ChimeraX commands (.cxc) that place a marker at each C-alpha (Angstrom):
marker #1 position 120.27,-281.84,-70.04 radius 0.5
marker #1 position 118.68,-285.11,-69.69 radius 0.5
marker #1 position 118.53,-286.22,-66.48 radius 0.5
marker #1 position 117.35,-289.91,-66.43 radius 0.5
marker #1 position 117.54,-290.74,-63.06 radius 0.5
marker #1 position 114.48,-288.59,-62.21 radius 0.5
marker #1 position 111.25,-289.66,-61.03 radius 0.5
marker #1 position 108.05,-288.81,-61.81 radius 0.5
marker #1 position 105.40,-287.09,-59.13 radius 0.5
marker #1 position 102.09,-287.85,-59.42 radius 0.5
marker #1 position 98.61,-285.99,-58.15 radius 0.5
marker #1 position 94.73,-286.45,-59.08 radius 0.5
marker #1 position 92.37,-282.97,-59.20 radius 0.5
marker #1 position 88.49,-282.82,-58.37 radius 0.5
marker #1 position 87.16,-279.97,-60.47 radius 0.5
marker #1 position 84.80,-278.35,-58.21 radius 0.5
marker #1 position 81.73,-279.35,-61.52 radius 0.5
marker #1 position 82.77,-283.03,-61.26 radius 0.5
marker #1 position 79.49,-284.48,-60.57 radius 0.5
marker #1 position 80.87,-288.26,-60.09 radius 0.5
marker #1 position 80.94,-288.20,-56.35 radius 0.5
marker #1 position 77.71,-286.31,-55.73 radius 0.5
marker #1 position 77.42,-286.10,-51.91 radius 0.5
marker #1 position 77.99,-289.88,-51.32 radius 0.5
marker #1 position 81.39,-289.99,-49.18 radius 0.5
marker #1 position 82.39,-293.29,-49.98 radius 0.5
marker #1 position 83.07,-292.16,-53.48 radius 0.5
marker #1 position 85.92,-289.40,-52.48 radius 0.5
marker #1 position 86.92,-292.37,-49.56 radius 0.5
marker #1 position 87.24,-294.80,-53.30 radius 0.5
marker #1 position 88.92,-291.86,-54.84 radius 0.5
marker #1 position 91.30,-291.40,-52.18 radius 0.5
marker #1 position 92.62,-295.22,-51.85 radius 0.5
marker #1 position 92.66,-295.31,-54.98 radius 0.5
marker #1 position 95.49,-292.43,-55.76 radius 0.5
marker #1 position 96.93,-294.06,-52.55 radius 0.5
marker #1 position 97.69,-297.81,-53.56 radius 0.5
marker #1 position 99.13,-295.51,-56.43 radius 0.5
marker #1 position 101.59,-294.01,-54.21 radius 0.5
marker #1 position 100.42,-290.72,-55.61 radius 0.5
marker #1 position 101.54,-287.49,-53.59 radius 0.5
marker #1 position 98.20,-285.47,-53.33 radius 0.5
marker #1 position 94.79,-284.93,-54.43 radius 0.5
marker #1 position 93.69,-281.34,-54.80 radius 0.5
marker #1 position 89.97,-280.71,-54.26 radius 0.5
marker #1 position 88.72,-277.39,-55.86 radius 0.5
marker #1 position 86.15,-275.36,-53.67 radius 0.5
marker #1 position 82.44,-276.72,-54.65 radius 0.5
marker #1 position 79.49,-275.26,-55.58 radius 0.5
marker #1 position 76.58,-275.38,-53.31 radius 0.5
marker #1 position 75.29,-278.88,-53.18 radius 0.5
marker #1 position 78.64,-280.59,-53.12 radius 0.5
marker #1 position 80.79,-280.96,-49.46 radius 0.5
marker #1 position 82.95,-278.28,-47.80 radius 0.5
marker #1 position 86.13,-279.34,-48.87 radius 0.5
marker #1 position 88.67,-278.96,-45.87 radius 0.5
marker #1 position 85.46,-280.76,-43.95 radius 0.5
marker #1 position 86.07,-283.61,-46.41 radius 0.5
marker #1 position 89.58,-283.96,-46.28 radius 0.5
marker #1 position 89.60,-283.81,-42.64 radius 0.5
marker #1 position 87.13,-286.71,-43.11 radius 0.5
marker #1 position 89.38,-288.43,-45.62 radius 0.5
marker #1 position 92.55,-287.87,-43.76 radius 0.5
marker #1 position 90.94,-291.03,-41.05 radius 0.5
marker #1 position 90.48,-293.51,-44.34 radius 0.5
marker #1 position 94.20,-292.72,-45.40 radius 0.5
marker #1 position 97.69,-292.39,-44.10 radius 0.5
marker #1 position 100.03,-291.43,-46.83 radius 0.5
marker #1 position 98.16,-289.58,-49.38 radius 0.5
marker #1 position 98.62,-285.72,-49.36 radius 0.5
marker #1 position 95.31,-284.24,-49.29 radius 0.5
marker #1 position 95.51,-280.48,-50.54 radius 0.5
marker #1 position 92.24,-277.88,-51.29 radius 0.5
marker #1 position 91.87,-275.24,-53.47 radius 0.5
marker #1 position 89.94,-272.39,-51.36 radius 0.5
marker #1 position 90.75,-268.18,-52.00 radius 0.5
marker #1 position 91.95,-266.32,-48.96 radius 0.5
marker #1 position 88.93,-263.75,-49.36 radius 0.5
marker #1 position 85.70,-265.56,-48.38 radius 0.5
marker #1 position 86.59,-265.23,-44.64 radius 0.5
marker #1 position 89.54,-263.89,-42.09 radius 0.5
marker #1 position 92.98,-265.25,-42.84 radius 0.5
marker #1 position 93.61,-266.46,-39.39 radius 0.5
marker #1 position 90.32,-268.77,-39.36 radius 0.5
marker #1 position 91.57,-270.19,-42.62 radius 0.5
marker #1 position 94.48,-270.58,-41.32 radius 0.5
marker #1 position 93.39,-272.47,-38.32 radius 0.5
marker #1 position 91.13,-274.68,-40.66 radius 0.5
marker #1 position 94.46,-276.05,-42.58 radius 0.5
marker #1 position 96.60,-276.31,-39.73 radius 0.5
marker #1 position 93.73,-278.57,-38.53 radius 0.5
marker #1 position 93.98,-280.34,-41.07 radius 0.5
marker #1 position 97.51,-280.82,-41.27 radius 0.5
marker #1 position 97.17,-282.26,-37.83 radius 0.5
marker #1 position 94.92,-284.40,-38.37 radius 0.5
marker #1 position 96.40,-285.83,-41.20 radius 0.5
marker #1 position 99.75,-286.17,-39.68 radius 0.5
marker #1 position 101.55,-283.25,-41.76 radius 0.5
marker #1 position 99.89,-284.05,-45.28 radius 0.5
marker #1 position 97.91,-280.82,-45.80 radius 0.5
marker #1 position 98.59,-278.57,-49.00 radius 0.5
marker #1 position 96.56,-275.47,-50.17 radius 0.5
marker #1 position 95.72,-273.93,-53.74 radius 0.5
marker #1 position 95.92,-270.26,-54.09 radius 0.5
marker #1 position 97.79,-268.46,-51.37 radius 0.5
marker #1 position 101.40,-266.79,-51.08 radius 0.5
marker #1 position 100.99,-267.67,-47.62 radius 0.5
marker #1 position 103.69,-267.03,-45.08 radius 0.5
marker #1 position 103.75,-267.63,-41.16 radius 0.5
marker #1 position 104.47,-263.66,-40.75 radius 0.5
marker #1 position 101.10,-263.19,-42.33 radius 0.5
marker #1 position 99.26,-264.85,-40.11 radius 0.5
marker #1 position 99.18,-265.31,-36.03 radius 0.5
marker #1 position 101.31,-268.08,-34.79 radius 0.5
marker #1 position 100.11,-271.27,-36.02 radius 0.5
marker #1 position 96.83,-269.73,-35.89 radius 0.5
marker #1 position 96.60,-270.83,-32.42 radius 0.5
marker #1 position 97.49,-274.32,-32.39 radius 0.5
marker #1 position 101.02,-276.20,-32.04 radius 0.5
marker #1 position 103.38,-275.94,-35.01 radius 0.5
marker #1 position 101.82,-277.81,-37.69 radius 0.5
marker #1 position 103.98,-281.29,-38.60 radius 0.5
marker #1 position 104.89,-280.25,-41.70 radius 0.5
marker #1 position 105.75,-276.19,-40.43 radius 0.5
marker #1 position 103.21,-275.26,-42.63 radius 0.5
marker #1 position 100.92,-276.83,-45.74 radius 0.5
marker #1 position 102.45,-277.15,-48.53 radius 0.5
marker #1 position 101.56,-274.08,-51.52 radius 0.5
marker #1 position 100.88,-274.70,-54.29 radius 0.5
marker #1 position 100.35,-271.88,-57.19 radius 0.5
marker #1 position 98.43,-272.66,-60.72 radius 0.5
marker #1 position 99.17,-270.73,-64.31 radius 0.5
marker #1 position 101.76,-269.61,-66.07 radius 0.5
marker #1 position 101.57,-265.91,-66.27 radius 0.5
marker #1 position 103.87,-263.66,-64.96 radius 0.5
marker #1 position 102.33,-262.60,-62.09 radius 0.5
marker #1 position 101.75,-266.22,-61.27 radius 0.5
marker #1 position 105.39,-267.37,-62.22 radius 0.5
marker #1 position 106.13,-264.62,-59.74 radius 0.5
marker #1 position 104.83,-265.39,-56.75 radius 0.5
marker #1 position 105.30,-269.40,-57.47 radius 0.5
marker #1 position 109.04,-268.79,-57.51 radius 0.5
marker #1 position 109.02,-266.55,-53.97 radius 0.5
marker #1 position 107.09,-268.77,-51.83 radius 0.5
marker #1 position 105.34,-271.84,-53.29 radius 0.5
marker #1 position 106.39,-275.34,-52.99 radius 0.5
marker #1 position 104.48,-276.80,-56.45 radius 0.5
marker #1 position 103.56,-275.06,-59.17 radius 0.5
marker #1 position 100.56,-276.35,-61.64 radius 0.5
marker #1 position 100.78,-275.05,-65.00 radius 0.5
marker #1 position 99.19,-276.38,-68.36 radius 0.5
marker #1 position 101.23,-278.89,-70.79 radius 0.5
marker #1 position 103.23,-277.89,-73.72 radius 0.5
marker #1 position 104.94,-279.28,-76.11 radius 0.5
marker #1 position 108.37,-280.43,-75.10 radius 0.5
marker #1 position 110.33,-277.45,-76.23 radius 0.5
marker #1 position 108.18,-274.98,-75.04 radius 0.5
marker #1 position 107.89,-277.09,-71.73 radius 0.5
marker #1 position 111.83,-277.23,-71.12 radius 0.5
marker #1 position 112.30,-273.79,-71.53 radius 0.5
marker #1 position 109.12,-272.53,-69.01 radius 0.5
marker #1 position 110.66,-275.38,-66.55 radius 0.5
marker #1 position 114.29,-273.50,-67.23 radius 0.5
marker #1 position 112.85,-269.89,-66.70 radius 0.5
marker #1 position 111.19,-271.03,-63.51 radius 0.5
marker #1 position 114.14,-273.03,-61.78 radius 0.5
marker #1 position 116.54,-270.17,-62.94 radius 0.5
marker #1 position 114.01,-267.68,-61.22 radius 0.5
marker #1 position 114.09,-269.43,-57.95 radius 0.5
marker #1 position 118.22,-268.41,-57.47 radius 0.5
marker #1 position 116.95,-264.50,-56.85 radius 0.5
marker #1 position 114.92,-266.04,-54.00 radius 0.5
marker #1 position 117.89,-268.27,-52.42 radius 0.5
marker #1 position 115.70,-271.02,-53.53 radius 0.5
marker #1 position 117.76,-273.83,-54.54 radius 0.5
marker #1 position 116.01,-275.16,-57.72 radius 0.5
marker #1 position 114.60,-278.87,-56.36 radius 0.5
marker #1 position 112.11,-276.48,-53.71 radius 0.5
marker #1 position 109.37,-275.94,-56.22 radius 0.5
marker #1 position 107.96,-279.00,-57.75 radius 0.5
marker #1 position 106.31,-277.67,-61.61 radius 0.5
marker #1 position 103.47,-280.42,-62.56 radius 0.5
marker #1 position 101.68,-280.16,-66.03 radius 0.5
marker #1 position 97.90,-280.42,-66.02 radius 0.5
marker #1 position 97.03,-283.51,-68.20 radius 0.5
marker #1 position 94.72,-286.08,-69.85 radius 0.5
marker #1 position 95.38,-289.55,-70.43 radius 0.5
marker #1 position 93.83,-291.65,-73.42 radius 0.5
marker #1 position 94.94,-295.33,-73.11 radius 0.5
marker #1 position 94.55,-297.32,-76.40 radius 0.5
marker #1 position 91.42,-295.08,-77.16 radius 0.5
marker #1 position 90.78,-292.46,-79.10 radius 0.5
marker #1 position 92.90,-289.17,-78.80 radius 0.5
marker #1 position 90.04,-286.55,-78.05 radius 0.5
marker #1 position 91.33,-284.06,-75.89 radius 0.5
marker #1 position 94.11,-286.01,-74.58 radius 0.5
marker #1 position 98.03,-285.14,-74.83 radius 0.5
marker #1 position 99.61,-288.21,-74.04 radius 0.5
marker #1 position 97.38,-291.40,-75.56 radius 0.5
marker #1 position 98.23,-295.19,-76.48 radius 0.5
marker #1 position 99.16,-297.97,-75.21 radius 0.5
marker #1 position 100.16,-298.08,-71.29 radius 0.5
marker #1 position 103.49,-298.42,-72.54 radius 0.5
marker #1 position 103.67,-295.32,-74.49 radius 0.5
marker #1 position 102.00,-293.44,-72.05 radius 0.5
marker #1 position 104.72,-294.64,-69.63 radius 0.5
marker #1 position 107.49,-294.01,-71.93 radius 0.5
marker #1 position 105.85,-290.46,-73.35 radius 0.5
marker #1 position 105.20,-289.11,-69.68 radius 0.5
marker #1 position 108.60,-290.35,-68.37 radius 0.5
marker #1 position 110.11,-288.65,-71.05 radius 0.5
marker #1 position 109.44,-284.93,-70.29 radius 0.5
marker #1 position 110.64,-285.45,-66.66 radius 0.5
marker #1 position 113.63,-287.08,-67.76 radius 0.5
marker #1 position 114.57,-284.15,-70.69 radius 0.5
marker #1 position 113.61,-281.75,-67.56 radius 0.5
marker #1 position 110.30,-280.36,-69.06 radius 0.5
marker #1 position 108.25,-281.33,-65.68 radius 0.5
marker #1 position 108.44,-282.42,-62.68 radius 0.5
marker #1 position 105.29,-284.70,-62.47 radius 0.5
marker #1 position 102.21,-284.34,-63.63 radius 0.5
marker #1 position 98.68,-283.36,-62.49 radius 0.5
marker #1 position 95.78,-286.23,-63.35 radius 0.5
marker #1 position 91.99,-285.83,-63.76 radius 0.5
marker #1 position 90.21,-287.92,-61.42 radius 0.5
marker #1 position 87.80,-289.98,-63.33 radius 0.5
marker #1 position 91.38,-291.29,-65.04 radius 0.5
marker #1 position 92.66,-292.27,-62.02 radius 0.5
marker #1 position 91.90,-295.99,-61.46 radius 0.5
marker #1 position 92.86,-297.12,-64.73 radius 0.5
marker #1 position 96.30,-294.95,-64.75 radius 0.5
marker #1 position 97.08,-296.94,-61.35 radius 0.5
marker #1 position 96.10,-299.90,-62.66 radius 0.5
marker #1 position 97.71,-300.04,-65.98 radius 0.5
marker #1 position 100.42,-297.13,-66.12 radius 0.5
marker #1 position 102.09,-296.72,-62.26 radius 0.5
marker #1 position 103.45,-300.51,-62.47 radius 0.5
marker #1 position 105.41,-299.53,-66.09 radius 0.5
marker #1 position 106.76,-296.31,-64.78 radius 0.5
marker #1 position 107.79,-298.32,-61.59 radius 0.5
marker #1 position 109.13,-301.11,-63.97 radius 0.5
marker #1 position 111.42,-298.20,-65.23 radius 0.5
marker #1 position 112.88,-297.07,-62.03 radius 0.5
marker #1 position 110.73,-294.35,-62.96 radius 0.5
marker #1 position 108.04,-293.85,-59.52 radius 0.5
marker #1 position 108.09,-294.91,-56.46 radius 0.5
marker #1 position 107.71,-298.20,-55.07 radius 0.5
marker #1 position 106.52,-297.32,-51.52 radius 0.5
marker #1 position 106.32,-293.58,-49.72 radius 0.5
marker #1 position 109.37,-293.10,-48.19 radius 0.5
marker #1 position 107.58,-290.31,-45.58 radius 0.5
marker #1 position 104.83,-289.64,-44.13 radius 0.5
marker #1 position 104.62,-286.10,-44.91 radius 0.5
marker #1 position 103.36,-284.33,-48.32 radius 0.5
marker #1 position 106.85,-282.58,-47.81 radius 0.5
marker #1 position 108.52,-285.74,-48.04 radius 0.5
marker #1 position 106.52,-287.27,-50.95 radius 0.5
marker #1 position 107.53,-283.76,-52.95 radius 0.5
marker #1 position 111.16,-283.59,-52.03 radius 0.5
marker #1 position 110.78,-280.26,-50.53 radius 0.5
marker #1 position 112.20,-278.51,-47.45 radius 0.5
marker #1 position 110.21,-278.43,-44.40 radius 0.5
marker #1 position 110.15,-275.14,-42.87 radius 0.5
marker #1 position 111.99,-274.13,-39.92 radius 0.5
marker #1 position 109.47,-271.07,-38.63 radius 0.5
marker #1 position 106.03,-271.61,-37.10 radius 0.5
marker #1 position 102.93,-271.91,-38.93 radius 0.5
marker link #1:1,2 radius 0.2
marker link #1:2,3 radius 0.2
marker link #1:3,4 radius 0.2
marker link #1:4,5 radius 0.2
marker link #1:5,6 radius 0.2
marker link #1:6,7 radius 0.2
marker link #1:7,8 radius 0.2
marker link #1:8,9 radius 0.2
marker link #1:9,10 radius 0.2
marker link #1:10,11 radius 0.2
marker link #1:11,12 radius 0.2
marker link #1:12,13 radius 0.2
marker link #1:13,14 radius 0.2
marker link #1:14,15 radius 0.2
marker link #1:15,16 radius 0.2
marker link #1:16,17 radius 0.2
marker link #1:17,18 radius 0.2
marker link #1:18,19 radius 0.2
marker link #1:19,20 radius 0.2
marker link #1:20,21 radius 0.2
marker link #1:21,22 radius 0.2
marker link #1:22,23 radius 0.2
marker link #1:23,24 radius 0.2
marker link #1:24,25 radius 0.2
marker link #1:25,26 radius 0.2
marker link #1:26,27 radius 0.2
marker link #1:27,28 radius 0.2
marker link #1:28,29 radius 0.2
marker link #1:29,30 radius 0.2
marker link #1:30,31 radius 0.2
marker link #1:31,32 radius 0.2
marker link #1:32,33 radius 0.2
marker link #1:33,34 radius 0.2
marker link #1:34,35 radius 0.2
marker link #1:35,36 radius 0.2
marker link #1:36,37 radius 0.2
marker link #1:37,38 radius 0.2
marker link #1:38,39 radius 0.2
marker link #1:39,40 radius 0.2
marker link #1:40,41 radius 0.2
marker link #1:41,42 radius 0.2
marker link #1:42,43 radius 0.2
marker link #1:43,44 radius 0.2
marker link #1:44,45 radius 0.2
marker link #1:45,46 radius 0.2
marker link #1:46,47 radius 0.2
marker link #1:47,48 radius 0.2
marker link #1:48,49 radius 0.2
marker link #1:49,50 radius 0.2
marker link #1:50,51 radius 0.2
marker link #1:51,52 radius 0.2
marker link #1:52,53 radius 0.2
marker link #1:53,54 radius 0.2
marker link #1:54,55 radius 0.2
marker link #1:55,56 radius 0.2
marker link #1:56,57 radius 0.2
marker link #1:57,58 radius 0.2
marker link #1:58,59 radius 0.2
marker link #1:59,60 radius 0.2
marker link #1:60,61 radius 0.2
marker link #1:61,62 radius 0.2
marker link #1:62,63 radius 0.2
marker link #1:63,64 radius 0.2
marker link #1:64,65 radius 0.2
marker link #1:65,66 radius 0.2
marker link #1:66,67 radius 0.2
marker link #1:67,68 radius 0.2
marker link #1:68,69 radius 0.2
marker link #1:69,70 radius 0.2
marker link #1:70,71 radius 0.2
marker link #1:71,72 radius 0.2
marker link #1:72,73 radius 0.2
marker link #1:73,74 radius 0.2
marker link #1:74,75 radius 0.2
marker link #1:75,76 radius 0.2
marker link #1:76,77 radius 0.2
marker link #1:77,78 radius 0.2
marker link #1:78,79 radius 0.2
marker link #1:79,80 radius 0.2
marker link #1:80,81 radius 0.2
marker link #1:81,82 radius 0.2
marker link #1:82,83 radius 0.2
marker link #1:83,84 radius 0.2
marker link #1:84,85 radius 0.2
marker link #1:85,86 radius 0.2
marker link #1:86,87 radius 0.2
marker link #1:87,88 radius 0.2
marker link #1:88,89 radius 0.2
marker link #1:89,90 radius 0.2
marker link #1:90,91 radius 0.2
marker link #1:91,92 radius 0.2
marker link #1:92,93 radius 0.2
marker link #1:93,94 radius 0.2
marker link #1:94,95 radius 0.2
marker link #1:95,96 radius 0.2
marker link #1:96,97 radius 0.2
marker link #1:97,98 radius 0.2
marker link #1:98,99 radius 0.2
marker link #1:99,100 radius 0.2
marker link #1:100,101 radius 0.2
marker link #1:101,102 radius 0.2
marker link #1:102,103 radius 0.2
marker link #1:103,104 radius 0.2
marker link #1:104,105 radius 0.2
marker link #1:105,106 radius 0.2
marker link #1:106,107 radius 0.2
marker link #1:107,108 radius 0.2
marker link #1:108,109 radius 0.2
marker link #1:109,110 radius 0.2
marker link #1:110,111 radius 0.2
marker link #1:111,112 radius 0.2
marker link #1:112,113 radius 0.2
marker link #1:113,114 radius 0.2
marker link #1:114,115 radius 0.2
marker link #1:115,116 radius 0.2
marker link #1:116,117 radius 0.2
marker link #1:117,118 radius 0.2
marker link #1:118,119 radius 0.2
marker link #1:119,120 radius 0.2
marker link #1:120,121 radius 0.2
marker link #1:121,122 radius 0.2
marker link #1:122,123 radius 0.2
marker link #1:123,124 radius 0.2
marker link #1:124,125 radius 0.2
marker link #1:125,126 radius 0.2
marker link #1:126,127 radius 0.2
marker link #1:127,128 radius 0.2
marker link #1:128,129 radius 0.2
marker link #1:129,130 radius 0.2
marker link #1:130,131 radius 0.2
marker link #1:131,132 radius 0.2
marker link #1:132,133 radius 0.2
marker link #1:133,134 radius 0.2
marker link #1:134,135 radius 0.2
marker link #1:135,136 radius 0.2
marker link #1:136,137 radius 0.2
marker link #1:137,138 radius 0.2
marker link #1:138,139 radius 0.2
marker link #1:139,140 radius 0.2
marker link #1:140,141 radius 0.2
marker link #1:141,142 radius 0.2
marker link #1:142,143 radius 0.2
marker link #1:143,144 radius 0.2
marker link #1:144,145 radius 0.2
marker link #1:145,146 radius 0.2
marker link #1:146,147 radius 0.2
marker link #1:147,148 radius 0.2
marker link #1:148,149 radius 0.2
marker link #1:149,150 radius 0.2
marker link #1:150,151 radius 0.2
marker link #1:151,152 radius 0.2
marker link #1:152,153 radius 0.2
marker link #1:153,154 radius 0.2
marker link #1:154,155 radius 0.2
marker link #1:155,156 radius 0.2
marker link #1:156,157 radius 0.2
marker link #1:157,158 radius 0.2
marker link #1:158,159 radius 0.2
marker link #1:159,160 radius 0.2
marker link #1:160,161 radius 0.2
marker link #1:161,162 radius 0.2
marker link #1:162,163 radius 0.2
marker link #1:163,164 radius 0.2
marker link #1:164,165 radius 0.2
marker link #1:165,166 radius 0.2
marker link #1:166,167 radius 0.2
marker link #1:167,168 radius 0.2
marker link #1:168,169 radius 0.2
marker link #1:169,170 radius 0.2
marker link #1:170,171 radius 0.2
marker link #1:171,172 radius 0.2
marker link #1:172,173 radius 0.2
marker link #1:173,174 radius 0.2
marker link #1:174,175 radius 0.2
marker link #1:175,176 radius 0.2
marker link #1:176,177 radius 0.2
marker link #1:177,178 radius 0.2
marker link #1:178,179 radius 0.2
marker link #1:179,180 radius 0.2
marker link #1:180,181 radius 0.2
marker link #1:181,182 radius 0.2
marker link #1:182,183 radius 0.2
marker link #1:183,184 radius 0.2
marker link #1:184,185 radius 0.2
marker link #1:185,186 radius 0.2
marker link #1:186,187 radius 0.2
marker link #1:187,188 radius 0.2
marker link #1:188,189 radius 0.2
marker link #1:189,190 radius 0.2
marker link #1:190,191 radius 0.2
marker link #1:191,192 radius 0.2
marker link #1:192,193 radius 0.2
marker link #1:193,194 radius 0.2
marker link #1:194,195 radius 0.2
marker link #1:195,196 radius 0.2
marker link #1:196,197 radius 0.2
marker link #1:197,198 radius 0.2
marker link #1:198,199 radius 0.2
marker link #1:199,200 radius 0.2
marker link #1:200,201 radius 0.2
marker link #1:201,202 radius 0.2
marker link #1:202,203 radius 0.2
marker link #1:203,204 radius 0.2
marker link #1:204,205 radius 0.2
marker link #1:205,206 radius 0.2
marker link #1:206,207 radius 0.2
marker link #1:207,208 radius 0.2
marker link #1:208,209 radius 0.2
marker link #1:209,210 radius 0.2
marker link #1:210,211 radius 0.2
marker link #1:211,212 radius 0.2
marker link #1:212,213 radius 0.2
marker link #1:213,214 radius 0.2
marker link #1:214,215 radius 0.2
marker link #1:215,216 radius 0.2
marker link #1:216,217 radius 0.2
marker link #1:217,218 radius 0.2
marker link #1:218,219 radius 0.2
marker link #1:219,220 radius 0.2
marker link #1:220,221 radius 0.2
marker link #1:221,222 radius 0.2
marker link #1:222,223 radius 0.2
marker link #1:223,224 radius 0.2
marker link #1:224,225 radius 0.2
marker link #1:225,226 radius 0.2
marker link #1:226,227 radius 0.2
marker link #1:227,228 radius 0.2
marker link #1:228,229 radius 0.2
marker link #1:229,230 radius 0.2
marker link #1:230,231 radius 0.2
marker link #1:231,232 radius 0.2
marker link #1:232,233 radius 0.2
marker link #1:233,234 radius 0.2
marker link #1:234,235 radius 0.2
marker link #1:235,236 radius 0.2
marker link #1:236,237 radius 0.2
marker link #1:237,238 radius 0.2
marker link #1:238,239 radius 0.2
marker link #1:239,240 radius 0.2
marker link #1:240,241 radius 0.2
marker link #1:241,242 radius 0.2
marker link #1:242,243 radius 0.2
marker link #1:243,244 radius 0.2
marker link #1:244,245 radius 0.2
marker link #1:245,246 radius 0.2
marker link #1:246,247 radius 0.2
marker link #1:247,248 radius 0.2
marker link #1:248,249 radius 0.2
marker link #1:249,250 radius 0.2
marker link #1:250,251 radius 0.2
marker link #1:251,252 radius 0.2
marker link #1:252,253 radius 0.2
marker link #1:253,254 radius 0.2
marker link #1:254,255 radius 0.2
marker link #1:255,256 radius 0.2
marker link #1:256,257 radius 0.2
marker link #1:257,258 radius 0.2
marker link #1:258,259 radius 0.2
marker link #1:259,260 radius 0.2
marker link #1:260,261 radius 0.2
marker link #1:261,262 radius 0.2
marker link #1:262,263 radius 0.2
marker link #1:263,264 radius 0.2
marker link #1:264,265 radius 0.2
marker link #1:265,266 radius 0.2
marker link #1:266,267 radius 0.2
view
C-alpha cells in the first residue's frame, strides 16, 4: 500500500578504506557539520585501519563540535572485553547527550554490567544497527536492532523485503516502526550513471528516493561520504519542499531522529 506521508531517513557512511580525510580532524569535522546542516539522522564510521583515527575516540571529539546529528560506529565485540566496549559506547552516549549508535551487536542490557559502571545512558542504550539481508542478519535485526542497513534492490524486491522485515517484528512483540530499514545507495546528480542506482537531476533523484519510502520499500538511505555535501545542497531542499524530509530536528537524541523507542531498562 502506498503511504504518502512517510518521511525519508538519511545517514552517511564513512568506510574504513576511505582516505579523503586521512588523520586530519578538520576533514571529519567538516563532514559531520555538513551532515548536521542537512539534518541527517546519523553518521556511521567504520573501524579504521592502522593510520586512521580510532573511531570511538573520533566520535567523542565530533560530539563536541556538533549538537544534533547521531554518531554511530562499526566496531566488533571480539576485539576486547564486552565490559570495556560497553563503557566506551556508554561514554560516547553521555558526551553526545544521547546520540550514540553501534553497528554489529545484538546488545542487550542483560549482557553487560549495569551501564558498564556509568549512570544510565541518555537513550537508555545506544542505537543498535545491523547490516546485511541474509537470514541470520535478518533474524538478529528483528530481534533487537533499531536500524537495519541493507543493499539497494529494485522496487518490487525492496517492497517484498520490507514487508517481510516488518511482519517478522510481530513475533517479538515489536511494532513496525521500531526497526528502520535503510538502503545503502549511491547517487549521481546530473552525471553519467556509473555505479549509482539513483541518477539524474536533483529533482529526479529526490522523486526517486521519496518514491521508495512512499511505496513501502525502505524507510530511508545511507549515502557515501563523498556524496553528502552536494546532496545536502541540491537534494535535501527538494525533499523538504515535498514534505518528505524534516526542516529541523524535532528532538536531541538519535532515537528521537529515528522515531524508535527509548528503552526503559539500564544500559
